[in-house]
Backbone as JSON, one array per atom type, in Angstrom:
{
  "sequence": "XXXXXXXXXXXXXXXXXXXXXXXXXXXXXXXXXXXXXXXXXXXXXXXXXXXXXXXXXXXXXXXXXXXXXXXXXXXXXXXXXXXXXXXXXXXXXXXXXXXXXXXXXXXXXXXXXXXXXXXXXXXXXXXXXXXXXXXXXXXXXXXXXXXXXXXXXXXXXXXXXXXXXXXXXXXXXXXXXXXXXXXXXXXXXXXXXXXXXXXXXXXXXXXXXXXXXXXXXXXXXXXXXXXXXXXXXXXXXXXXXXXXXXXXXXXXXXXXXXXXXXXXXXXXXXXXXXXXXXXXXXXXXXXXXXXX",
  "N": [[-78.73, 57.55, -38.07], [-77.76, 54.31, -38.12], [-75.57, 52.76, -40.53], [-76.72, 50.05, -42.69], [-75.84, 46.8, -41.82], [-73.89, 44.49, -43.54], [-74.73, 41.12, -44.05], [-72.82, 38.4, -42.86], [-70.88, 36.67, -45.22], [-71.02, 33.37, -46.03], [-68.23, 31.05, -46.55], [-67.91, 29.14, -49.59], [-68.87, 25.84, -49.37], [-66.79, 23.16, -49.89], [-67.01, 20.0, -51.51], [-65.84, 16.74, -50.72], [-65.23, 15.65, -53.17], [-64.54, 17.88, -54.7], [-62.28, 18.79, -53.36], [-60.5, 17.04, -54.05], [-57.61, 16.61, -55.83], [-57.21, 16.58, -59.36], [-55.97, 13.69, -60.94], [-53.1, 13.11, -62.77], [-53.1, 11.48, -65.62], [-51.27, 8.83, -67.2], [-50.39, 9.0, -70.61], [-51.63, 6.82, -73.4], [-49.5, 5.88, -74.92], [-47.37, 5.95, -73.18], [-48.12, 4.1, -71.28], [-48.23, 1.79, -72.82], [-45.5, 1.63, -73.71], [-44.05, 1.47, -71.16], [-45.14, -0.94, -70.27], [-44.2, -2.8, -72.18], [-41.39, -2.5, -71.88], [-41.21, -3.27, -69.14], [-42.02, -5.96, -69.44], [-39.98, -7.13, -70.94], [-37.84, -6.73, -69.26], [-38.47, -8.34, -67.09], [-38.45, -10.86, -68.44], [-35.74, -10.9, -68.87], [-34.87, -11.66, -66.37], [-36.32, -13.89, -65.5], [-36.53, -15.53, -67.87], [-34.74, -17.55, -68.76], [-35.3, -19.59, -66.93], [-37.96, -20.28, -67.35], [-37.99, -21.21, -69.89], [-38.74, -23.56, -72.37], [-36.88, -25.45, -73.39], [-33.35, -26.33, -73.33], [-30.53, -23.99, -73.8], [-28.9, -24.81, -75.92], [-30.01, -27.08, -76.75], [-30.92, -29.47, -79.19], [-33.9, -30.12, -80.82], [-34.95, -31.69, -82.81], [-34.98, -32.69, -86.32], [-36.06, -30.96, -88.04], [-35.58, -28.24, -89.47], [-35.8, -24.6, -89.46], [-38.52, -24.71, -88.95], [-42.16, -24.07, -89.06], [-44.3, -21.97, -87.08], [-45.79, -23.59, -84.29], [-47.68, -25.66, -81.98], [-45.82, -27.08, -80.34], [-43.48, -25.75, -80.94], [-43.63, -22.63, -80.41], [-42.53, -20.31, -81.71], [-41.32, -21.34, -83.9], [-38.4, -23.15, -85.36], [-34.78, -23.01, -85.31], [-31.84, -22.94, -87.55], [-30.64, -25.29, -86.78], [-32.6, -26.77, -85.81], [-33.39, -26.03, -83.29], [-35.47, -24.86, -80.61], [-36.98, -21.8, -81.04], [-38.17, -20.04, -79.22], [-37.11, -20.66, -76.81], [-34.5, -20.1, -77.27], [-34.68, -17.32, -77.7], [-35.58, -16.53, -75.11], [-33.37, -17.33, -73.55], [-31.48, -15.6, -74.52], [-32.33, -13.18, -73.75], [-31.34, -12.3, -71.21], [-28.61, -11.61, -71.88], [-28.81, -9.76, -73.93], [-30.35, -7.7, -72.86], [-29.35, -7.51, -70.16], [-26.5, -7.11, -70.39], [-26.51, -4.69, -71.83], [-27.78, -3.05, -70.02], [-25.95, -3.11, -67.8], [-23.86, -1.77, -69.14], [-24.76, 0.65, -69.82], [-25.34, 1.73, -67.41], [-22.57, 1.98, -66.48], [-21.68, 3.89, -68.34], [-23.39, 6.09, -67.92], [-23.39, 6.67, -65.27], [-20.56, 7.2, -64.71], [-20.01, 9.21, -66.64], [-21.95, 11.21, -65.74], [-21.12, 11.76, -63.11], [-18.47, 12.53, -63.6], [-19.08, 14.86, -64.99], [-20.5, 16.46, -63.13], [-18.5, 16.97, -61.3], [-16.62, 18.36, -62.9], [-18.29, 20.59, -63.71], [-18.75, 21.85, -61.18], [-16.24, 22.28, -60.07], [-14.86, 23.7, -62.21], [-12.62, 25.89, -64.06], [-9.16, 24.91, -64.78], [-9.47, 22.17, -64.39], [-12.06, 21.48, -65.48], [-11.65, 22.21, -68.11], [-9.67, 20.55, -69.0], [-10.73, 18.01, -68.64], [-12.9, 18.17, -70.37], [-11.67, 18.55, -72.85], [-10.37, 16.13, -73.17], [-12.66, 14.4, -73.34], [-13.95, 15.44, -75.48], [-12.01, 14.49, -77.35], [-12.37, 11.71, -77.16], [-14.92, 11.43, -78.19], [-14.61, 11.88, -80.85], [-14.03, 9.49, -81.88], [-15.44, 6.88, -83.61], [-18.02, 4.86, -82.33], [-18.36, 2.08, -83.18], [-16.11, 1.53, -84.58], [-14.24, 1.84, -82.58], [-15.09, -0.26, -80.86], [-14.51, -2.51, -82.49], [-11.67, -2.43, -82.84], [-10.88, -2.83, -80.3], [-12.08, -5.44, -79.66], [-10.65, -6.88, -81.57], [-8.12, -6.79, -80.58], [-8.21, -7.8, -78.06], [-9.96, -9.94, -77.81], [-13.28, -11.34, -77.22], [-15.67, -11.07, -74.69], [-18.16, -11.15, -71.96], [-17.6, -9.23, -69.9], [-15.77, -7.54, -71.2], [-17.26, -6.6, -73.23], [-19.17, -4.99, -71.94], [-17.42, -3.06, -70.87], [-16.45, -2.0, -73.22], [-18.83, -0.75, -74.48], [-19.61, 0.83, -72.35], [-17.44, 2.61, -71.97], [-17.43, 3.59, -74.58], [-19.83, 5.12, -74.8], [-19.72, 6.91, -72.78], [-18.59, 9.54, -73.11], [-20.68, 10.99, -74.44], [-22.72, 10.91, -72.55], [-21.53, 12.46, -70.73], [-21.3, 15.04, -71.92], [-23.9, 15.73, -72.11], [-24.76, 15.74, -69.48], [-22.99, 17.68, -68.34], [-23.68, 20.02, -69.67], [-26.26, 20.42, -68.53], [-25.36, 20.66, -65.79], [-23.79, 22.9, -65.77], [-25.66, 24.89, -65.98], [-27.3, 24.48, -63.8], [-25.49, 24.93, -61.63], [-25.25, 27.56, -61.51], [-27.45, 28.55, -60.29], [-29.37, 30.24, -57.7], [-29.73, 28.78, -55.32], [-27.59, 26.98, -55.33], [-25.53, 28.77, -55.26], [-25.96, 29.78, -52.7], [-25.48, 27.54, -51.17], [-22.74, 27.29, -51.51], [-21.92, 29.59, -50.25], [-22.63, 29.03, -47.68], [-20.51, 27.42, -47.1], [-20.5, 24.75, -47.85], [-19.31, 21.44, -48.8], [-17.84, 20.13, -51.81], [-18.87, 17.61, -52.5], [-21.38, 17.59, -51.2], [-22.6, 19.61, -52.53], [-22.8, 18.82, -55.17], [-24.13, 16.31, -54.96], [-26.59, 16.75, -53.48], [-27.56, 19.3, -54.12], [-27.19, 19.77, -56.9], [-27.57, 17.41, -58.51], [-30.25, 16.44, -57.93], [-31.78, 18.19, -59.23], [-31.34, 17.94, -61.93], [-32.13, 15.4, -62.61], [-34.26, 14.29, -64.02], [-33.82, 15.02, -66.96], [-31.34, 13.62, -67.19], [-32.12, 11.05, -66.71], [-33.81, 10.57, -68.97], [-31.81, 10.67, -70.88], [-30.34, 8.54, -70.17], [-32.13, 6.4, -70.86], [-32.14, 6.71, -73.64], [-29.46, 6.2, -74.25], [-29.24, 3.55, -73.46], [-30.78, 2.27, -75.57], [-29.04, 2.85, -77.69], [-26.8, 1.39, -77.06], [-27.97, -1.27, -76.98], [-28.45, -1.48, -79.78], [-25.83, -1.36, -80.69], [-24.47, -3.56, -79.46], [-25.89, -5.49, -80.54], [-25.28, -5.26, -83.19], [-22.55, -5.86, -83.11], [-22.75, -8.56, -82.35], [-24.16, -9.5, -84.59], [-22.08, -9.36, -86.43], [-20.51, -11.38, -85.55], [-18.99, -10.92, -83.25], [-19.84, -10.53, -80.8], [-21.72, -11.96, -78.09], [-20.73, -15.22, -77.64], [-21.18, -18.57, -79.01], [-22.1, -21.48, -76.86], [-24.03, -19.76, -76.0], [-26.18, -16.97, -76.7], [-27.19, -13.68, -77.92], [-29.85, -11.54, -79.02], [-29.07, -10.27, -81.35], [-27.13, -11.99, -82.41], [-28.71, -14.21, -82.89], [-30.18, -13.35, -85.12], [-28.11, -13.28, -86.86], [-27.13, -15.89, -87.21], [-29.27, -17.21, -88.3], [-29.58, -16.13, -90.7], [-29.61, -17.34, -93.17], [-32.17, -18.23, -93.5], [-33.63, -16.25, -94.64], [-34.63, -16.1, -97.31], [-36.85, -17.94, -97.11], [-38.51, -16.72, -95.3], [-38.34, -17.42, -92.6], [-39.5, -17.84, -89.31], [-37.54, -18.07, -87.41], [-35.66, -16.14, -88.12], [-37.11, -13.73, -88.17], [-38.29, -13.39, -85.58], [-36.31, -12.75, -83.49], [-35.51, -10.33, -84.5], [-37.96, -8.92, -84.25], [-38.07, -8.92, -81.46], [-35.99, -7.29, -80.74], [-36.82, -5.01, -81.99], [-39.36, -4.36, -80.61], [-38.42, -3.88, -78.0], [-36.75, -1.54, -78.4], [-38.73, 0.25, -79.44], [-40.44, 0.27, -77.42], [-38.97, 1.5, -75.22], [-38.35, 3.91, -76.41], [-41.07, 4.96, -76.48], [-41.67, 5.2, -73.8], [-39.69, 7.05, -72.95], [-40.37, 9.28, -74.43], [-42.86, 10.0, -73.38], [-42.06, 10.52, -70.72], [-40.5, 12.92, -71.19], [-42.51, 14.52, -72.25], [-44.31, 14.82, -70.05], [-42.66, 16.18, -68.37], [-42.45, 18.75, -69.78], [-45.09, 19.46, -69.75], [-45.44, 19.9, -66.95], [-43.69, 21.97, -66.48], [-44.96, 24.05, -67.99], [-47.21, 24.29, -66.55]],
  "CA": [[-79.17, 56.1, -38.37], [-76.54, 53.53, -38.39], [-75.61, 52.09, -41.82], [-77.01, 48.65, -42.65], [-74.61, 45.94, -41.8], [-74.05, 43.46, -44.52], [-74.75, 39.81, -43.43], [-71.62, 37.65, -43.22], [-70.94, 35.81, -46.34], [-70.29, 32.0, -45.69], [-67.46, 30.5, -47.71], [-68.6, 27.99, -50.17], [-68.53, 24.58, -48.8], [-66.2, 22.24, -50.91], [-67.19, 18.68, -51.3], [-64.64, 15.85, -50.85], [-64.79, 15.4, -54.62], [-64.01, 19.06, -55.27], [-60.96, 18.97, -52.81], [-59.56, 16.03, -54.56], [-56.97, 17.05, -57.02], [-57.26, 15.68, -60.59], [-54.76, 12.92, -61.14], [-52.55, 13.21, -64.2], [-53.02, 10.06, -66.17], [-50.25, 8.63, -68.26], [-50.9, 8.75, -72.02], [-51.62, 5.44, -73.7], [-48.21, 5.5, -75.37], [-46.46, 5.71, -72.18], [-48.44, 2.85, -70.69], [-47.68, 0.59, -73.69], [-43.98, 1.65, -73.58], [-43.62, 0.96, -69.91], [-45.55, -2.41, -70.17], [-43.26, -3.51, -72.95], [-40.12, -2.53, -71.21], [-41.3, -4.09, -67.97], [-42.16, -7.34, -69.79], [-38.58, -7.63, -71.34], [-36.97, -6.8, -67.98], [-39.01, -9.6, -66.43], [-38.03, -11.95, -69.26], [-34.29, -11.06, -68.64], [-34.65, -12.21, -65.17], [-36.84, -15.2, -65.33], [-36.53, -16.14, -69.07], [-33.9, -18.92, -68.78], [-35.9, -20.49, -66.02], [-39.2, -20.7, -67.87], [-37.75, -21.67, -71.25], [-39.11, -24.92, -72.41], [-35.71, -26.21, -73.71], [-32.07, -25.76, -72.99], [-30.17, -23.06, -74.76], [-28.36, -25.44, -77.02], [-30.61, -28.47, -77.02], [-31.59, -29.59, -80.46], [-35.2, -30.83, -80.59], [-35.3, -32.42, -84.02], [-34.26, -32.47, -87.63], [-36.99, -29.99, -88.82], [-34.94, -26.94, -89.43], [-36.59, -23.54, -89.87], [-39.95, -25.08, -88.93], [-43.17, -22.98, -88.91], [-44.87, -21.92, -85.74], [-46.63, -24.76, -83.89], [-47.82, -25.81, -80.5], [-44.6, -27.59, -79.84], [-42.5, -24.7, -81.12], [-44.52, -21.42, -80.74], [-41.81, -19.37, -82.51], [-40.54, -21.99, -84.92], [-37.03, -23.61, -84.92], [-33.68, -22.32, -86.07], [-31.14, -23.65, -88.59], [-30.25, -26.59, -86.27], [-33.71, -27.54, -85.31], [-33.58, -25.74, -81.92], [-36.64, -24.13, -80.31], [-36.48, -20.41, -80.99], [-38.78, -19.43, -78.06], [-36.18, -21.01, -75.77], [-33.37, -19.32, -77.69], [-34.94, -15.85, -77.31], [-35.64, -16.28, -73.65], [-32.0, -17.39, -72.98], [-30.74, -14.55, -74.95], [-32.82, -11.9, -73.14], [-30.33, -11.68, -70.16], [-27.51, -11.13, -72.59], [-29.19, -8.51, -74.66], [-30.89, -6.66, -71.96], [-28.53, -7.38, -69.01], [-25.27, -6.49, -70.73], [-26.8, -3.35, -72.33], [-28.17, -2.32, -68.86], [-24.78, -2.82, -67.06], [-22.99, -0.97, -69.93], [-25.33, 2.08, -69.82], [-25.08, 2.18, -66.01], [-21.23, 2.37, -66.54], [-21.6, 5.19, -69.16], [-24.19, 7.34, -67.34], [-22.83, 7.05, -63.89], [-19.25, 7.78, -64.85], [-20.26, 10.42, -67.33], [-22.6, 12.2, -64.96], [-20.16, 12.11, -61.93], [-17.4, 13.39, -64.06], [-19.63, 16.13, -65.48], [-20.78, 17.24, -61.97], [-17.18, 17.48, -60.65], [-16.2, 19.33, -63.86], [-18.98, 21.92, -63.59], [-18.67, 22.41, -59.85], [-14.86, 22.93, -59.83], [-14.52, 24.66, -63.16], [-11.22, 26.17, -64.13], [-8.34, 23.99, -65.53], [-10.0, 20.76, -64.36], [-13.1, 21.37, -66.36], [-10.99, 22.39, -69.39], [-8.81, 19.32, -69.35], [-11.78, 16.89, -68.82], [-13.76, 18.53, -71.59], [-10.9, 18.28, -74.08], [-10.2, 14.59, -73.34], [-13.91, 13.81, -73.68], [-13.95, 15.7, -76.99], [-11.21, 13.57, -78.22], [-12.94, 10.4, -77.2], [-16.12, 11.43, -79.03], [-14.3, 11.92, -82.17], [-13.69, 8.01, -82.35], [-16.78, 6.27, -83.84], [-18.12, 3.7, -81.31], [-18.32, 0.71, -83.62], [-14.74, 1.37, -84.8], [-13.52, 1.58, -81.32], [-15.38, -1.6, -80.43], [-13.99, -3.55, -83.36], [-10.35, -2.46, -82.51], [-10.7, -3.49, -78.86], [-12.35, -6.82, -79.7], [-9.71, -7.54, -82.29], [-6.98, -6.95, -79.83], [-8.42, -8.5, -76.73], [-10.98, -10.97, -77.84], [-14.6, -10.94, -76.78], [-16.2, -11.53, -73.47], [-19.19, -10.26, -71.47], [-17.05, -7.93, -69.14], [-15.16, -6.64, -72.14], [-18.35, -5.83, -74.05], [-19.65, -4.01, -71.0], [-16.48, -1.97, -70.79], [-16.46, -1.25, -74.55], [-19.98, 0.05, -74.67], [-19.69, 1.83, -71.31], [-16.47, 3.75, -72.29], [-17.91, 4.35, -75.89], [-20.96, 5.99, -74.72], [-19.5, 7.79, -71.59], [-18.55, 10.96, -73.56], [-22.08, 11.56, -74.83], [-23.48, 11.13, -71.29], [-20.75, 13.66, -70.07], [-21.64, 16.28, -72.56], [-25.3, 16.1, -71.75], [-24.81, 16.01, -68.03], [-22.21, 18.82, -68.11], [-24.61, 21.21, -70.14], [-27.19, 20.65, -67.45], [-24.79, 20.96, -64.53], [-23.31, 24.3, -65.92], [-26.87, 25.75, -65.86], [-27.85, 24.33, -62.44], [-24.66, 25.41, -60.62], [-25.43, 29.03, -61.43], [-28.73, 28.92, -59.71], [-29.23, 30.9, -56.43], [-29.57, 27.7, -54.14], [-26.25, 26.44, -55.3], [-24.61, 29.77, -54.74], [-26.24, 29.89, -51.29], [-24.75, 26.38, -50.56], [-21.31, 27.64, -51.46], [-21.71, 30.65, -49.28], [-22.63, 28.43, -46.37], [-19.25, 26.53, -46.89], [-20.75, 23.36, -48.1], [-18.29, 20.93, -49.67], [-18.15, 19.78, -53.29], [-19.65, 16.44, -52.63], [-22.7, 18.0, -50.82], [-23.22, 20.5, -53.57], [-23.05, 17.95, -56.42], [-25.12, 15.27, -54.75], [-27.81, 17.18, -52.9], [-28.09, 20.63, -54.71], [-27.25, 19.86, -58.35], [-28.06, 16.26, -59.16], [-31.71, 16.29, -57.94], [-32.56, 19.17, -60.14], [-31.08, 17.51, -63.37], [-32.33, 13.93, -62.65], [-35.18, 13.94, -65.21], [-33.14, 14.92, -68.19], [-30.34, 12.57, -67.2], [-32.94, 9.72, -66.77], [-34.23, 10.44, -70.28], [-30.61, 10.4, -71.58], [-30.14, 7.13, -69.83], [-32.89, 5.55, -71.71], [-31.65, 6.77, -75.14], [-28.11, 5.5, -74.39], [-29.63, 2.07, -73.34], [-31.12, 1.95, -76.81], [-27.81, 2.88, -78.55], [-25.93, 0.17, -76.64], [-28.48, -2.44, -77.5], [-28.12, -1.69, -81.13], [-24.36, -1.5, -80.93], [-24.1, -4.88, -79.07], [-26.56, -6.46, -81.54], [-24.53, -5.12, -84.43], [-21.45, -6.65, -82.97], [-23.16, -9.91, -82.44], [-24.48, -9.86, -86.09], [-20.74, -9.6, -87.15], [-19.78, -12.48, -84.85], [-18.07, -10.37, -82.37], [-20.52, -10.37, -79.54], [-21.88, -13.12, -77.31], [-20.23, -16.42, -78.39], [-21.92, -19.9, -78.75], [-23.49, -21.79, -77.15], [-25.0, -18.6, -75.59], [-26.6, -15.97, -77.89], [-28.16, -12.65, -77.81], [-30.84, -11.44, -80.19], [-28.33, -9.94, -82.64], [-26.35, -13.29, -82.98], [-29.71, -15.03, -83.37], [-30.44, -12.93, -86.47], [-26.99, -13.61, -87.83], [-27.06, -17.42, -87.42], [-30.46, -17.73, -89.01], [-29.78, -15.26, -92.02], [-29.91, -18.15, -94.43], [-33.59, -18.57, -93.69], [-34.29, -15.06, -95.08], [-35.41, -16.38, -98.48], [-37.94, -18.72, -96.69], [-39.19, -16.01, -94.4], [-38.36, -18.27, -91.44], [-39.78, -17.17, -88.01], [-36.33, -18.03, -86.55], [-35.09, -14.88, -88.42], [-38.0, -12.65, -87.89], [-38.57, -13.15, -84.15], [-35.31, -11.91, -82.8], [-35.46, -8.91, -84.93], [-39.11, -8.31, -83.56], [-37.73, -8.64, -80.01], [-35.08, -6.04, -80.69], [-37.71, -3.8, -82.3], [-40.26, -4.07, -79.54], [-37.61, -3.31, -76.93], [-36.33, -0.21, -78.65], [-39.85, 1.11, -79.57], [-40.94, 0.47, -75.98], [-38.11, 2.36, -74.47], [-38.71, 5.23, -76.97], [-42.3, 5.46, -76.05], [-41.47, 5.58, -72.38], [-38.81, 8.29, -72.82], [-41.04, 10.48, -75.01], [-43.85, 10.28, -72.38], [-41.37, 11.2, -69.7], [-40.26, 14.3, -71.64], [-43.82, 15.37, -72.31], [-44.8, 15.1, -68.7], [-41.84, 17.26, -67.86], [-42.81, 19.89, -70.42], [-46.44, 19.95, -69.14], [-45.3, 20.35, -65.7], [-42.99, 23.32, -66.52], [-45.85, 24.98, -68.51], [-48.24, 24.67, -65.63]],
  "C": [[-77.92, 55.44, -38.69], [-76.64, 52.85, -39.72], [-75.9, 50.56, -41.74], [-75.71, 47.85, -42.61], [-74.9, 44.77, -42.69], [-73.99, 42.09, -43.75], [-73.44, 39.12, -43.82], [-71.86, 36.68, -44.44], [-70.28, 34.36, -45.87], [-69.44, 31.53, -46.78], [-68.13, 29.37, -48.32], [-67.98, 26.74, -49.63], [-67.97, 23.56, -49.96], [-66.52, 20.76, -50.52], [-65.87, 17.99, -51.32], [-64.2, 15.7, -52.26], [-64.13, 16.55, -55.18], [-62.57, 19.22, -54.7], [-59.97, 18.03, -53.38], [-58.92, 16.61, -55.86], [-56.97, 16.06, -58.17], [-55.84, 15.02, -60.79], [-54.42, 12.94, -62.66], [-52.41, 11.68, -64.66], [-51.96, 9.91, -67.24], [-50.98, 8.49, -69.55], [-50.85, 7.23, -72.36], [-50.29, 4.95, -74.28], [-47.24, 5.23, -74.32], [-46.83, 4.47, -71.42], [-48.03, 1.72, -71.51], [-46.18, 0.51, -73.64], [-43.48, 1.07, -72.25], [-43.96, -0.59, -69.77], [-44.66, -3.24, -70.98], [-41.94, -3.6, -72.35], [-40.12, -3.42, -69.92], [-41.39, -5.56, -68.25], [-40.79, -7.81, -70.11], [-37.79, -7.74, -70.21], [-37.34, -8.01, -67.21], [-38.41, -10.83, -67.07], [-36.4, -12.07, -69.04], [-33.93, -11.69, -67.37], [-35.09, -13.68, -65.03], [-36.84, -16.07, -66.59], [-35.88, -17.5, -69.17], [-34.57, -20.0, -67.93], [-37.26, -21.08, -66.54], [-39.08, -21.26, -69.4], [-37.99, -23.15, -71.46], [-37.92, -26.02, -72.7], [-34.49, -25.57, -73.25], [-31.58, -24.89, -74.09], [-29.54, -23.65, -76.05], [-28.87, -26.74, -77.36], [-31.35, -28.56, -78.29], [-32.78, -30.48, -80.2], [-35.57, -31.63, -81.73], [-34.57, -32.02, -85.22], [-35.03, -31.46, -88.42], [-36.43, -28.6, -88.58], [-35.87, -25.85, -90.02], [-38.11, -23.86, -89.98], [-40.89, -23.88, -88.74], [-43.52, -22.94, -87.45], [-45.85, -23.15, -85.48], [-46.86, -24.8, -82.37], [-46.61, -26.18, -79.81], [-43.54, -26.58, -79.86], [-43.28, -23.36, -81.43], [-43.87, -20.42, -81.74], [-40.99, -20.12, -83.6], [-39.27, -22.6, -84.37], [-36.02, -22.94, -85.72], [-33.01, -23.26, -87.2], [-30.64, -24.93, -88.07], [-31.34, -27.28, -85.66], [-34.04, -27.1, -83.78], [-34.81, -24.79, -81.78], [-36.28, -22.62, -80.14], [-37.13, -19.62, -79.82], [-37.71, -19.52, -76.92], [-34.94, -20.14, -76.0], [-33.47, -17.75, -77.31], [-34.87, -15.67, -75.85], [-34.14, -16.4, -72.92], [-31.14, -16.25, -73.43], [-31.16, -13.19, -74.37], [-31.81, -11.34, -72.2], [-29.15, -11.1, -70.77], [-27.68, -9.75, -73.33], [-29.45, -7.35, -73.78], [-29.79, -6.31, -70.78], [-27.11, -6.71, -69.36], [-25.4, -5.03, -71.14], [-27.09, -2.38, -70.97], [-26.96, -2.01, -68.03], [-23.94, -1.8, -67.83], [-23.56, 0.55, -69.8], [-25.25, 2.55, -68.37], [-23.59, 2.75, -65.8], [-21.03, 3.76, -67.18], [-22.34, 6.33, -68.51], [-23.72, 7.63, -65.96], [-21.41, 7.65, -63.92], [-19.32, 9.12, -65.53], [-20.9, 11.5, -66.46], [-21.84, 12.62, -63.71], [-19.14, 12.94, -62.4], [-17.86, 14.87, -64.42], [-19.95, 17.07, -64.2], [-19.59, 17.79, -61.24], [-16.66, 18.53, -61.59], [-16.88, 20.67, -63.73], [-18.94, 22.5, -62.28], [-17.32, 22.98, -59.64], [-14.53, 23.94, -60.89], [-13.08, 24.84, -63.39], [-10.58, 25.12, -65.05], [-8.88, 22.49, -65.48], [-11.2, 20.56, -65.38], [-12.55, 21.45, -67.87], [-10.37, 21.13, -69.93], [-9.78, 18.17, -69.68], [-12.47, 17.06, -70.08], [-12.95, 18.17, -72.83], [-10.65, 16.8, -74.25], [-11.48, 13.95, -73.86], [-14.26, 14.16, -75.16], [-13.13, 14.75, -77.87], [-11.77, 12.18, -78.33], [-14.26, 10.35, -78.08], [-15.92, 11.4, -80.45], [-14.06, 10.47, -82.77], [-15.0, 7.42, -82.49], [-16.87, 4.99, -82.87], [-17.97, 2.34, -81.92], [-16.81, 0.47, -84.04], [-13.97, 1.16, -83.61], [-13.78, 0.19, -80.78], [-14.6, -2.68, -81.19], [-12.51, -3.61, -83.04], [-10.1, -3.09, -81.1], [-10.85, -4.98, -78.97], [-11.27, -7.47, -80.51], [-8.46, -7.75, -81.56], [-7.06, -7.82, -78.59], [-9.29, -9.73, -76.74], [-12.4, -10.4, -77.33], [-14.93, -11.73, -75.46], [-17.27, -10.75, -72.81], [-18.62, -8.97, -70.68], [-16.44, -7.03, -70.18], [-16.23, -5.94, -72.9], [-19.01, -4.74, -73.19], [-18.73, -2.86, -70.86], [-16.28, -1.19, -72.1], [-17.55, -0.43, -74.7], [-20.1, 1.15, -73.56], [-18.6, 3.1, -71.6], [-16.87, 4.39, -73.55], [-18.87, 5.36, -75.69], [-20.83, 6.96, -73.55], [-19.36, 9.26, -72.04], [-19.79, 11.71, -73.86], [-22.8, 11.91, -73.46], [-22.79, 12.28, -70.49], [-21.12, 14.9, -70.61], [-23.01, 16.76, -72.11], [-25.3, 16.6, -70.37], [-24.07, 17.36, -67.61], [-22.97, 20.15, -68.52], [-25.65, 21.42, -69.06], [-26.62, 21.05, -66.06], [-24.38, 22.43, -64.49], [-24.53, 25.21, -65.46], [-27.34, 25.7, -64.38], [-26.87, 24.9, -61.46], [-24.62, 26.96, -60.59], [-26.58, 29.45, -60.75], [-28.43, 29.5, -58.17], [-28.98, 29.81, -55.21], [-28.18, 27.05, -54.16], [-25.32, 27.45, -54.78], [-24.63, 29.96, -53.17], [-25.48, 28.75, -50.5], [-23.22, 26.64, -50.48], [-21.01, 28.67, -50.39], [-21.81, 30.15, -47.86], [-21.33, 27.58, -46.1], [-19.52, 25.19, -47.14], [-19.64, 22.8, -49.0], [-18.67, 20.45, -51.05], [-18.99, 18.67, -53.29], [-21.1, 16.73, -52.25], [-23.3, 18.7, -51.95], [-23.6, 19.73, -54.8], [-24.16, 16.96, -56.13], [-26.48, 15.74, -54.27], [-28.4, 18.54, -53.46], [-28.17, 20.46, -56.23], [-27.97, 18.55, -58.97], [-29.56, 16.09, -59.12], [-32.46, 17.11, -58.95], [-32.13, 18.94, -61.63], [-31.42, 16.02, -63.52], [-33.15, 13.53, -63.79], [-34.4, 13.75, -66.52], [-32.08, 13.83, -68.31], [-31.01, 11.26, -67.36], [-33.37, 9.45, -68.27], [-32.96, 10.14, -71.27], [-30.24, 8.99, -71.41], [-30.82, 6.17, -70.71], [-32.46, 5.54, -73.15], [-30.24, 5.97, -75.28], [-28.26, 4.0, -74.24], [-29.94, 1.6, -74.79], [-29.85, 1.87, -77.78], [-26.91, 1.7, -78.35], [-26.5, -1.04, -77.02], [-28.29, -2.7, -78.94], [-26.68, -1.92, -81.39], [-24.04, -3.02, -80.58], [-24.92, -5.88, -80.08], [-26.0, -6.37, -82.83], [-23.22, -5.89, -84.27], [-21.68, -8.1, -82.94], [-23.48, -10.41, -83.76], [-23.16, -10.02, -86.8], [-19.96, -10.74, -86.49], [-18.83, -12.1, -83.85], [-18.62, -10.14, -80.95], [-20.47, -11.6, -78.62], [-21.49, -14.34, -78.15], [-21.0, -17.69, -78.08], [-21.3, -20.56, -77.56], [-24.53, -20.74, -76.73], [-25.15, -17.74, -76.75], [-27.31, -14.88, -77.35], [-28.94, -12.45, -78.99], [-30.04, -11.05, -81.5], [-27.65, -11.1, -83.24], [-27.56, -14.23, -83.46], [-30.13, -14.6, -84.85], [-29.43, -13.27, -87.37], [-26.92, -14.95, -88.22], [-28.15, -17.88, -88.24], [-30.62, -16.98, -90.27], [-30.08, -16.0, -93.15], [-31.46, -18.48, -94.57], [-34.38, -17.39, -94.19], [-35.22, -15.35, -96.26], [-36.67, -17.22, -98.16], [-38.87, -17.96, -95.73], [-39.44, -16.78, -93.08], [-38.65, -17.48, -90.25], [-38.43, -17.11, -87.16], [-35.53, -16.65, -86.82], [-35.86, -13.57, -87.96], [-38.18, -12.37, -86.34], [-37.61, -12.59, -83.25], [-35.33, -10.49, -83.18], [-36.84, -8.24, -84.38], [-38.89, -8.07, -82.1], [-36.91, -7.38, -79.79], [-35.99, -4.77, -80.93], [-38.62, -3.42, -81.26], [-39.58, -3.45, -78.38], [-37.28, -1.9, -77.22], [-37.53, 0.71, -78.82], [-40.46, 1.36, -78.18], [-40.17, 1.45, -75.22], [-38.31, 3.8, -75.05], [-39.92, 5.89, -76.55], [-42.32, 5.95, -74.61], [-40.7, 6.84, -72.26], [-39.65, 9.48, -73.32], [-42.18, 10.81, -74.05], [-43.19, 10.94, -71.22], [-41.15, 12.78, -69.99], [-41.37, 15.14, -71.68], [-44.45, 15.76, -70.99], [-43.97, 16.18, -68.05], [-42.19, 18.69, -68.51], [-44.08, 20.41, -69.91], [-46.29, 20.48, -67.8], [-44.67, 21.75, -65.62], [-44.01, 24.4, -67.02], [-46.9, 25.35, -67.43], [-47.65, 25.53, -64.44]]
}
């Protein structure tokens, strides 16, 4: 007698809903942080064009006025509209910091990739020079350069970019040293690929997310550095102003609790907190992805 033949088992039919992969939703903190950063980036672009008054236009004799329909954020020590002053200051606070962090991160990462890929004496010399630069405090270096050459927007970009380049170099080099020891990089070397190909197409894509997180942190450091210089009177000069200089010039309204002093500080705080929340969410998603 032939053994019974088991009937074929039909594979389970998957519905379209089951085939659909679950989407990873951004946490609320990330949404809030990205929204705040996007808002201030937009204001840095269109702020001066939608400001109700000119940057230096005096609107009346009512100094340190409270919030009103005519002046939603009050007036400063000369009776100027603070909403207009903050909108005109956004390109200087955000734009100068963004340009400086691009200089710092791009130059530091490029130098780190070359040093890690070449190794040997080139890596040793570059690392020792960068260590020497890191031993100089950023604000002290900025004060010395401003005292010797004066202040201007290009000089502020160079000061902040050069000051924070060593930190970007150290982070990128530590990542590059680990990446260049991977099998795919060694395979590219064995194929005879050049240094430019290895650094740009093999190493950089695999260290992009940590470098991007470091980019955001350095942006915060540079915003605070430039705000501190402006508070000391060494940053953006009148009639233009960034948010740090707005705090400095309205410091006499501290005893009155004037909105002219509080609002620029709130603008700086919301920008820094928003960038921090966005960076934390980026790092968290990276960790979850690696655990999965």
